[in-house]
MIGUVEX-500723 format. One record per residue (C-alpha): residue number from 1; residue in three letters; x, z, y. Coordinates in Angstrom, 3 decimals, padded with zeros to 6 digits, always signed. Layout:
num_residu_u_w_v
NUM_ALA_X_Z_Y
...
***
This chain:
num_residu_u_w_v
1_MET_+039.294_+091.153_+159.425
2_ILE_+039.148_+094.935_+159.213
3_LYS_+042.599_+095.138_+160.733
4_ASN_+041.408_+093.091_+163.720
5_VAL_+038.444_+095.373_+164.286
6_VAL_+040.682_+098.410_+164.145
7_ALA_+042.986_+096.767_+166.672
8_VAL_+040.090_+096.047_+168.988
9_VAL_+038.879_+099.627_+168.786
10_PHE_+042.376_+100.857_+169.493
11_VAL_+042.612_+098.580_+172.534
12_VAL_+039.245_+099.823_+173.769
13_LEU_+040.270_+103.445_+173.446
14_THR_+043.566_+102.921_+175.175
15_SER_+041.968_+100.872_+177.932
16_SER_+039.344_+103.488_+178.636
17_ALA_+041.938_+106.204_+178.650
18_ALA_+044.213_+104.241_+181.002
19_TYR_+041.942_+102.903_+183.614
20_GLY_+039.159_+105.414_+183.678
21_ALA_+035.646_+104.840_+184.735
22_GLU_+036.464_+102.643_+187.736
23_GLY_+037.834_+099.712_+185.652
24_ALA_+035.141_+099.829_+182.948
25_SER_+033.599_+096.452_+183.736
26_ALA_+036.921_+094.591_+183.964
27_GLY_+038.104_+096.246_+180.755
28_LEU_+035.011_+095.208_+178.810
29_GLN_+035.373_+091.627_+179.942
30_GLY_+039.008_+091.568_+178.839
31_LEU_+038.110_+093.186_+175.566
32_LEU_+035.497_+090.526_+174.881
33_GLN_+038.033_+087.830_+175.608
34_GLU_+040.552_+089.362_+173.184
35_VAL_+037.911_+089.638_+170.453
36_ARG_+037.147_+085.945_+170.828
37_GLN_+040.827_+085.064_+170.574
38_PHE_+041.288_+087.181_+167.434
39_SER_+038.229_+085.636_+165.810
40_ALA_+039.443_+082.119_+166.511
41_ALA_+042.865_+082.914_+165.081
42_ASP_+041.328_+084.376_+161.912
43_ARG_+039.154_+081.331_+161.391
44_ALA_+042.125_+079.023_+161.753
45_LEU_+044.158_+081.086_+159.277
46_ASN_+041.351_+081.139_+156.711
47_GLN_+040.866_+077.394_+157.026
48_LYS_+044.575_+076.846_+156.419
49_ARG_+044.503_+079.068_+153.340
50_GLU_+041.484_+077.238_+151.988
51_GLN_+043.216_+073.902_+152.426
52_LEU_+046.309_+075.165_+150.580
53_PHE_+044.172_+076.514_+147.747
54_ASN_+042.378_+073.202_+147.391
55_GLN_+045.690_+071.391_+147.282
56_ASP_+046.999_+073.759_+144.573
57_LEU_+043.803_+073.299_+142.591
58_LYS_+044.256_+069.560_+142.585
59_GLN_+047.886_+069.926_+141.503
60_GLN_+046.937_+072.283_+138.666
61_GLN_+044.226_+069.911_+137.540
62_ALA_+046.764_+067.082_+137.499
63_LEU_+049.219_+069.201_+135.487
64_LEU_+046.471_+070.157_+133.070
65_LEU_+045.604_+066.528_+132.574
66_LYS_+049.243_+065.630_+131.901
67_SER_+049.579_+068.513_+129.423
68_GLN_+046.473_+067.388_+127.579
69_GLN_+047.873_+063.882_+127.393
70_ARG_+051.196_+065.146_+126.027
71_LEU_+049.347_+067.284_+123.481
72_GLN_+047.408_+064.282_+122.275
73_ALA_+050.626_+062.273_+122.020
74_ALA_+052.343_+065.089_+120.096
75_GLU_+049.408_+065.373_+117.700
76_ALA_+049.535_+061.651_+117.112
77_GLU_+053.300_+061.859_+116.522
78_GLN_+052.737_+064.747_+114.112
79_VAL_+050.277_+062.701_+112.125
80_ARG_+052.715_+059.798_+112.053
81_LEU_+055.623_+062.009_+110.963
82_LYS_+053.546_+063.648_+108.252
83_LYS_+052.645_+060.262_+106.923
84_ALA_+056.284_+059.150_+107.081
85_PHE_+057.379_+062.368_+105.377
86_GLY_+054.883_+061.844_+102.601
87_ASP_+055.967_+058.238_+102.194
88_ASN_+059.622_+059.297_+102.083
89_ASP_+058.830_+061.919_+099.448
90_LEU_+057.215_+059.272_+097.331
91_LYS_+060.187_+056.981_+097.815
92_LEU_+062.600_+059.783_+096.952
93_ALA_+060.644_+060.611_+093.829
94_GLU_+060.676_+056.954_+092.825
95_MET_+064.406_+056.671_+093.530
96_GLU_+065.183_+059.872_+091.624
97_ALA_+063.149_+058.640_+088.701
98_LEU_+064.989_+055.333_+088.884
99_ILE_+068.363_+057.091_+089.051
100_GLN_+067.439_+059.308_+086.128
101_GLN_+066.259_+056.303_+084.153
102_ARG_+069.395_+054.302_+084.839
103_SER_+071.824_+057.190_+084.426
104_GLY_+070.442_+058.236_+081.068
105_GLN_+072.488_+061.163_+079.733
106_LEU_+074.862_+060.984_+082.684
107_GLY_+072.465_+063.209_+084.626
108_GLU_+073.176_+066.064_+082.269
109_VAL_+076.884_+065.341_+082.572
110_PHE_+076.705_+065.465_+086.352
111_GLY_+074.721_+068.706_+086.171
112_VAL_+077.314_+070.286_+083.917
113_ALA_+080.060_+069.042_+086.228
114_LYS_+078.398_+070.683_+089.226
115_GLU_+077.928_+073.937_+087.330
116_GLU_+081.568_+073.933_+086.284
117_ALA_+082.611_+073.139_+089.837
118_ALA_+080.574_+076.069_+091.176
119_GLU_+082.051_+078.454_+088.590
120_LEU_+085.566_+077.174_+089.203
121_ARG_+085.155_+077.536_+092.961
122_SER_+084.127_+081.165_+092.538
123_LEU_+087.039_+081.674_+090.144
124_LEU_+089.506_+080.155_+092.585
125_ASP_+088.302_+082.423_+095.382
126_ASP_+089.118_+085.433_+093.200
127_SER_+092.271_+083.996_+091.641
128_LEU_+095.765_+085.023_+092.696
129_THR_+096.829_+081.388_+092.414
130_SER_+095.003_+080.739_+095.685
131_ALA_+097.725_+082.740_+097.425
132_ASP_+100.281_+079.952_+096.904
133_ASN_+097.699_+077.134_+096.547
134_PRO_+095.197_+077.692_+099.381
135_GLY_+092.217_+075.459_+100.123
136_ARG_+091.477_+074.489_+096.529
137_ALA_+087.955_+075.906_+096.546
138_ALA_+086.992_+073.681_+099.495
139_GLN_+087.725_+070.591_+097.382
140_LEU_+084.819_+071.517_+095.094
141_SER_+082.116_+071.449_+097.781
142_PHE_+080.192_+068.743_+095.890
143_ALA_+078.868_+071.527_+093.645
144_ASP_+076.220_+072.320_+096.300
145_SER_+075.163_+068.739_+097.021
146_LYS_+072.249_+066.941_+095.393
147_ARG_+074.020_+063.627_+095.175
148_VAL_+075.856_+062.290_+092.185
149_PRO_+079.541_+063.333_+092.248
150_THR_+082.019_+060.544_+092.715
151_LEU_+084.798_+059.658_+090.348
152_LYS_+087.360_+061.178_+092.699
153_GLU_+085.444_+064.460_+092.792
154_LEU_+085.283_+064.554_+088.987
155_GLU_+089.025_+063.946_+088.850
156_THR_+089.502_+066.785_+091.360
157_LEU_+087.504_+069.105_+089.099
158_TRP_+089.627_+068.168_+086.112
159_TYR_+092.862_+068.560_+088.074
160_GLN_+091.934_+071.984_+089.455
161_LEU_+091.000_+073.239_+085.991
162_GLN_+094.310_+072.038_+084.587
163_LEU_+096.228_+073.483_+087.543
164_GLU_+094.587_+076.891_+087.108
165_MET_+095.454_+076.977_+083.411
166_THR_+099.044_+075.963_+084.145
167_GLU_+099.530_+078.478_+086.952
168_SER_+098.064_+081.293_+084.855
169_GLY_+101.120_+081.262_+082.609
170_LYS_+103.782_+081.026_+085.312
171_ILE_+105.799_+083.520_+087.325
172_SER_+105.945_+081.941_+090.761
173_ARG_+108.041_+082.852_+093.774
174_PHE_+106.821_+081.711_+097.175
175_GLU_+106.327_+082.846_+100.749
176_ALA_+102.921_+083.964_+101.981
177_PRO_+101.421_+086.036_+104.811
178_VAL_+101.211_+089.700_+103.802
179_VAL_+099.176_+092.323_+105.648
180_VAL_+101.186_+095.551_+105.763
181_SER_+099.892_+099.104_+106.148
182_ASP_+099.769_+098.977_+109.972
183_GLY_+097.461_+095.946_+109.897
184_ASN_+100.017_+093.366_+111.020
185_SER_+100.633_+090.196_+109.052
186_ALA_+104.067_+088.774_+108.310
187_ILE_+105.427_+085.988_+106.136
188_GLN_+107.273_+087.530_+103.200
189_PRO_+108.696_+086.260_+099.900
190_VAL_+106.429_+087.342_+097.055
191_VAL_+106.314_+087.019_+093.277
192_ARG_+103.134_+086.204_+091.362
193_PHE_+102.874_+087.156_+087.687
194_GLY_+100.306_+084.702_+086.369
195_LEU_+096.752_+085.681_+087.244
196_PHE_+097.393_+089.409_+087.042
197_SER_+099.685_+090.857_+089.691
198_VAL_+101.580_+089.879_+092.804
199_ALA_+104.350_+091.827_+094.528
200_THR_+106.864_+091.495_+097.321
201_GLU_+110.584_+091.057_+096.776
202_GLN_+111.007_+094.639_+098.040
203_GLY_+109.122_+095.981_+095.010
204_GLN_+105.670_+096.595_+096.523
205_TYR_+102.536_+095.628_+094.641
206_LEU_+099.944_+093.637_+096.602
207_ASN_+096.179_+093.415_+096.476
208_TRP_+094.298_+090.112_+096.796
209_ASP_+091.564_+090.439_+099.426
210_VAL_+088.888_+087.990_+098.280
211_ALA_+086.865_+088.155_+101.495
212_GLN_+089.818_+087.455_+103.806
213_GLN_+091.806_+085.402_+101.258
214_THR_+094.942_+087.354_+102.139
215_LEU_+097.495_+089.569_+100.420
216_THR_+097.601_+093.218_+101.454
217_VAL_+100.074_+095.938_+100.504
218_LEU_+098.571_+098.668_+098.348
219_PRO_+098.243_+101.901_+100.357
220_THR_+100.162_+103.811_+097.699
221_GLN_+102.379_+102.388_+095.001
222_PRO_+102.218_+103.631_+091.372
223_ASP_+105.522_+105.397_+090.754
224_THR_+106.306_+104.230_+087.233
225_ALA_+105.130_+100.671_+087.782
226_ALA_+106.986_+100.396_+091.099
227_LYS_+110.262_+101.572_+089.531
228_GLN_+109.868_+099.117_+086.665
229_LEU_+109.061_+096.337_+089.134
230_SER_+112.190_+097.103_+091.160
231_GLY_+114.245_+096.951_+087.981
232_TYR_+112.763_+093.576_+087.089
233_LEU_+113.346_+092.108_+090.541
234_SER_+116.943_+093.349_+090.556
235_GLY_+117.544_+091.799_+087.135
236_SER_+118.237_+095.055_+085.308
237_SER_+115.012_+094.902_+083.284
238_ASN_+112.914_+092.236_+081.612
239_GLU_+109.679_+094.211_+081.654
240_VAL_+107.141_+094.702_+084.405
241_GLN_+103.710_+096.288_+084.498
242_ILE_+100.815_+094.043_+085.485
243_ASP_+097.293_+094.788_+086.640
244_PRO_+094.640_+092.402_+085.242
245_THR_+092.253_+093.521_+087.997
246_ARG_+094.626_+092.355_+090.778
247_GLY_+095.458_+095.822_+092.089
248_GLN_+092.253_+097.704_+091.392
249_LEU_+093.659_+099.595_+088.399
250_PHE_+096.765_+100.573_+090.346
251_MET_+094.550_+101.936_+093.120
252_LEU_+092.459_+103.876_+090.606
253_LEU_+095.590_+105.262_+088.964
254_ASP_+096.822_+106.406_+092.338
255_ARG_+093.538_+108.213_+092.936
256_ALA_+093.964_+110.113_+089.675
257_PRO_+094.800_+113.752_+090.434
258_LYS_+098.440_+114.746_+090.197
259_LEU_+099.776_+118.015_+088.754
260_MET_+099.362_+119.908_+092.016
261_ASP_+095.852_+118.512_+092.424
262_ARG_+094.995_+119.806_+088.959
263_ILE_+096.375_+123.214_+089.835
264_HIS_+094.348_+123.317_+093.049
265_GLN_+091.222_+122.493_+091.057
266_GLY_+091.597_+125.812_+089.247
267_GLY_+090.928_+127.715_+092.457
268_GLU_+091.762_+131.384_+092.960
269_VAL_+091.459_+132.183_+089.265
270_GLY_+093.931_+129.431_+088.462
271_TYR_+096.425_+130.773_+090.988
272_LEU_+096.084_+134.253_+089.472
273_ILE_+096.710_+132.906_+085.965
274_ILE_+099.797_+131.024_+087.120
275_GLY_+101.113_+134.098_+088.930
276_LEU_+100.701_+136.279_+085.854
277_GLY_+102.301_+133.604_+083.709
278_VAL_+105.340_+133.375_+085.978
279_LEU_+105.643_+137.157_+086.001
280_GLY_+105.360_+137.358_+082.205
281_LEU_+107.928_+134.615_+081.651
282_LEU_+110.285_+136.302_+084.103
283_VAL_+110.008_+139.629_+082.272
284_ALA_+110.389_+137.917_+078.889
285_THR_+113.428_+135.953_+080.080
286_LEU_+115.156_+139.042_+081.444
287_GLN_+114.462_+140.968_+078.249
288_MET_+115.707_+138.051_+076.124
289_LEU_+118.938_+137.922_+078.088
290_GLY_+119.333_+141.681_+077.757
291_MET_+118.647_+141.489_+074.028
292_LEU_+121.177_+138.705_+073.499
293_TRP_+123.767_+140.612_+075.517
294_SER_+123.159_+143.730_+073.418
295_GLU_+123.551_+141.713_+070.206
296_LEU_+126.804_+140.275_+071.497
297_LYS_+128.144_+143.787_+072.159
298_VAL_+126.977_+144.934_+068.724
299_ARG_+128.895_+142.057_+067.088
300_ARG_+132.002_+143.059_+068.982
301_GLN_+131.515_+146.655_+067.806
302_LEU_+131.131_+145.474_+064.206
303_SER_+134.402_+143.602_+064.472
304_ARG_+136.094_+146.862_+065.605
305_PRO_+134.551_+149.681_+063.544
306_ASP_+137.463_+152.040_+064.243
307_LYS_+136.965_+151.918_+068.030
308_LEU_+133.522_+153.181_+068.922
309_ASN_+132.308_+152.268_+072.427
310_ARG_+129.469_+153.965_+074.262
311_LYS_+128.681_+150.760_+076.199
312_ASN_+126.764_+149.269_+073.268
313_VAL_+123.817_+150.489_+071.236
314_LEU_+125.619_+150.692_+067.894
315_GLY_+128.579_+152.541_+069.357
316_ARG_+126.362_+155.219_+070.893
317_VAL_+124.501_+155.747_+067.605
318_LEU_+127.690_+155.934_+065.517
319_LEU_+129.249_+158.395_+067.915
320_ARG_+126.345_+160.728_+067.294
321_VAL_+126.814_+160.364_+063.527
322_THR_+130.533_+161.128_+063.518
323_ASP_+130.250_+164.410_+065.405
324_GLN_+132.238_+167.164_+063.644
325_GLY_+130.736_+170.421_+062.486
326_LEU_+127.398_+168.964_+061.350
327_THR_+125.882_+169.038_+057.914
328_GLN_+124.514_+165.972_+056.192
329_ASP_+120.931_+166.765_+057.121
330_GLN_+121.872_+167.380_+060.709
331_ARG_+123.671_+164.051_+060.864
332_GLU_+120.581_+162.239_+059.506
333_LEU_+118.455_+163.904_+062.152
334_LYS_+121.004_+162.922_+064.791
335_VAL_+120.869_+159.313_+063.560
336_ASP_+117.091_+159.214_+063.767
337_GLU_+117.201_+160.808_+067.184
338_ALA_+119.804_+158.339_+068.448
339_ILE_+117.889_+155.322_+067.134
340_LEU_+114.618_+156.581_+068.622
341_LYS_+116.402_+157.077_+071.918
342_GLU_+117.568_+153.444_+071.915
343_LEU_+114.198_+151.983_+070.883
344_PRO_+112.594_+152.047_+074.398
345_GLY_+115.420_+149.917_+075.737
346_ILE_+115.138_+147.524_+072.812
347_GLU_+111.351_+147.203_+073.047
348_ARG_+111.224_+147.134_+076.848
349_GLY_+108.753_+144.520_+078.208
350_GLN_+107.251_+143.593_+074.848
351_SER_+103.942_+145.346_+075.463
352_PHE_+103.666_+143.858_+078.962
353_VAL_+104.304_+140.316_+077.719
354_LYS_+101.787_+140.830_+074.920
355_LEU_+099.220_+142.094_+077.429
356_LEU_+099.659_+139.053_+079.676
357_ALA_+099.396_+136.732_+076.674
358_ALA_+096.029_+138.305_+075.854
359_VAL_+094.759_+138.448_+079.457
360_ALA_+095.548_+134.814_+080.380
361_PRO_+092.870_+133.220_+078.097
362_LEU_+090.348_+135.807_+079.275
363_LEU_+091.028_+134.860_+082.887
364_GLY_+090.650_+131.220_+081.880
365_LEU_+087.265_+132.060_+080.395
366_LEU_+086.358_+133.829_+083.627
367_GLY_+087.252_+130.716_+085.618
368_THR_+085.181_+128.623_+083.214
369_VAL_+082.143_+130.808_+083.805
370_ILE_+082.646_+130.665_+087.584
371_GLY_+082.987_+126.879_+087.481
372_MET_+079.832_+126.454_+085.403
373_ILE_+077.937_+128.721_+087.793
374_ALA_+079.039_+126.492_+090.688
375_THR_+077.996_+123.406_+088.717
376_PHE_+074.521_+124.732_+087.961
377_GLN_+074.143_+125.813_+091.574
378_SER_+074.916_+122.286_+092.793
379_ILE_+072.423_+120.888_+090.274
380_THR_+069.800_+123.299_+091.589
381_LEU_+070.435_+122.321_+095.212
382_PHE_+071.107_+118.585_+094.964
383_GLY_+069.929_+117.536_+091.511
384_THR_+071.873_+115.306_+089.147
385_SER_+071.781_+112.123_+091.228
386_ASP_+075.417_+112.410_+092.373
387_PRO_+077.909_+113.428_+089.660
388_LYS_+080.630_+113.999_+092.281
389_LEU_+078.809_+117.091_+093.498
390_MET_+079.147_+118.613_+090.031
391_ALA_+082.739_+117.509_+089.498
392_GLY_+084.245_+120.389_+091.480
393_GLY_+082.705_+123.122_+089.341
394_ILE_+083.427_+121.276_+086.103
395_SER_+087.059_+120.708_+087.141
396_GLN_+087.490_+124.406_+087.869
397_ALA_+085.859_+125.332_+084.562
398_LEU_+088.171_+123.084_+082.566
399_MET_+091.388_+123.682_+084.494
400_THR_+091.197_+127.473_+084.308
401_THR_+090.782_+127.223_+080.545
402_VAL_+093.780_+124.905_+080.328
403_LEU_+095.889_+127.135_+082.559
404_GLY_+094.972_+130.198_+080.513
405_LEU_+096.084_+128.509_+077.299
406_VAL_+099.213_+127.039_+078.893
407_VAL_+100.254_+130.515_+080.046
408_ALA_+099.254_+132.353_+076.868
409_ILE_+101.034_+130.086_+074.362
410_PRO_+104.606_+130.460_+075.718
411_LEU_+104.034_+134.166_+076.310
412_LEU_+103.025_+134.595_+072.665
413_PHE_+106.174_+132.798_+071.525
414_SER_+108.245_+134.918_+073.899
415_HIS_+106.674_+138.111_+072.567
416_SER_+107.310_+137.014_+068.993
417_PHE_+110.953_+136.266_+069.833
418_LEU_+111.426_+139.646_+071.501
419_VAL_+109.843_+141.501_+068.595
420_ALA_+111.986_+139.650_+066.054
421_ARG_+115.189_+140.297_+068.002
422_GLY_+114.273_+143.939_+068.489
423_ARG_+113.596_+144.441_+064.797
424_ARG_+116.854_+142.753_+063.914
425_LEU_+118.815_+144.982_+066.263
426_THR_+117.021_+148.094_+065.016
427_GLN_+117.747_+147.075_+061.426
428_ILE_+121.443_+146.701_+062.240
429_LEU_+121.493_+150.170_+063.772
430_GLN_+119.819_+151.704_+060.744
431_GLU_+122.039_+149.919_+058.217
432_LYS_+125.317_+150.726_+059.921
433_SER_+124.428_+154.330_+060.705
434_LEU_+123.255_+154.976_+057.145
435_GLY_+126.432_+153.359_+055.827
436_VAL_+128.517_+155.719_+057.924
437_LEU_+126.448_+158.666_+056.692
438_ALA_+127.077_+157.601_+053.108
439_ASP_+130.840_+157.470_+053.706
440_ILE_+131.179_+160.825_+055.467
441_PRO_+130.497_+163.117_+052.401
442_GLN_+133.011_+161.181_+050.303
443_GLU_+135.692_+161.630_+052.932
444_GLN_+134.887_+165.336_+053.244
445_ASN_+135.082_+165.805_+049.427
446_LEU_+138.429_+164.076_+049.303
447_SER_+139.779_+166.191_+052.131
448_ASP_+138.517_+169.402_+050.444
449_LYS_+140.233_+168.490_+047.164
450_ALA_+143.472_+167.741_+048.970
451_PHE_+143.247_+171.092_+050.733
452_ASP_+142.703_+172.934_+047.406
453_ARG_+145.749_+171.254_+045.826
454_ALA_+147.886_+172.155_+048.777
455_ALA_+146.762_+175.753_+048.507
***
């Protein structure tokens, strides 16, 4: 209605602006006529809307009445169904009581049979025998039903139990789908060792996926077990390693840290200990070879006492002893001087090896302290809820100690060997040089007597 009034006003304004004062009377008459037309049109439109609203009201009232009738019918049906449900419960209770009365002790037997069927079904899902005998667990579905098992179902339970016991002691060869490392499945010939392990003919151990009921290749194969398995499959061996957990132990063994993993656990201190150990063993090995070579030359010199050679330790010492024009005391001093001059070469590297043998355990102790500090720091930050957070520090603490001892023990043996060989060589030098000194005066006395007789 407001829109119509606005339209009328707009028409009036435009009319007055267009025609001016001369057409005022004709414009007002036309305006009145237009207002009447608009009013009549509005009344007709409102009447039409009112009629439509009344029609919708009647339809809604009819729908409401129908809904109320359906509600009453549903409530009546609910009452009837409740009564029927209650009556059926009573009948079921009476029938169950009658069944229990007539079955006597068979009810307990049926209960035990269902329990055994449920346990056997779970066992078959986990068993490796399901790889070559699929679908056996589905035959024991009566374990979940409330009805009395039939004779055929009881025979099935007995047969499956006997089959499982028989298959548990057999080595079976069959073909089955195997999921390889790339996720694809292929039919392959496999070998099942009782209830414990299953492997392919190519010597790969498999894992039994209970959820998917499929065989999957282990991500990594245990080295020793895989070699033994290959020997068994080729016929060169009668022994094979089995995994009672159907692959779980093999997977855990593969996760166990290898030698390099252990070394890496030692950290920087562990690398330092290993470096010093390699250096010490290298020095000890070179000195051992030099010592053995010197002993070999000394033995050759002992076999030829009349031909002194400066290329060996004993020859150089004896050459100093046999110098002419020296008194006995001077020769003894020359012997001591010659032996002292050879000692640095004999004892070369012994002090360094001994030092490394003493330092290695100390470095291991240092790594232990560092590892324990890291462990206590992780406990302070994260608590003791997750032991894996503490494992890194503990591994470093233990491995550095082990590395220190592993390095120190062979270095101590090497040092002991070098010292013993050096003492032996020094003793040979002293014995032979003193023996020569003891023979020189006798030879001089004999030569003097011969000279006097000739004179």
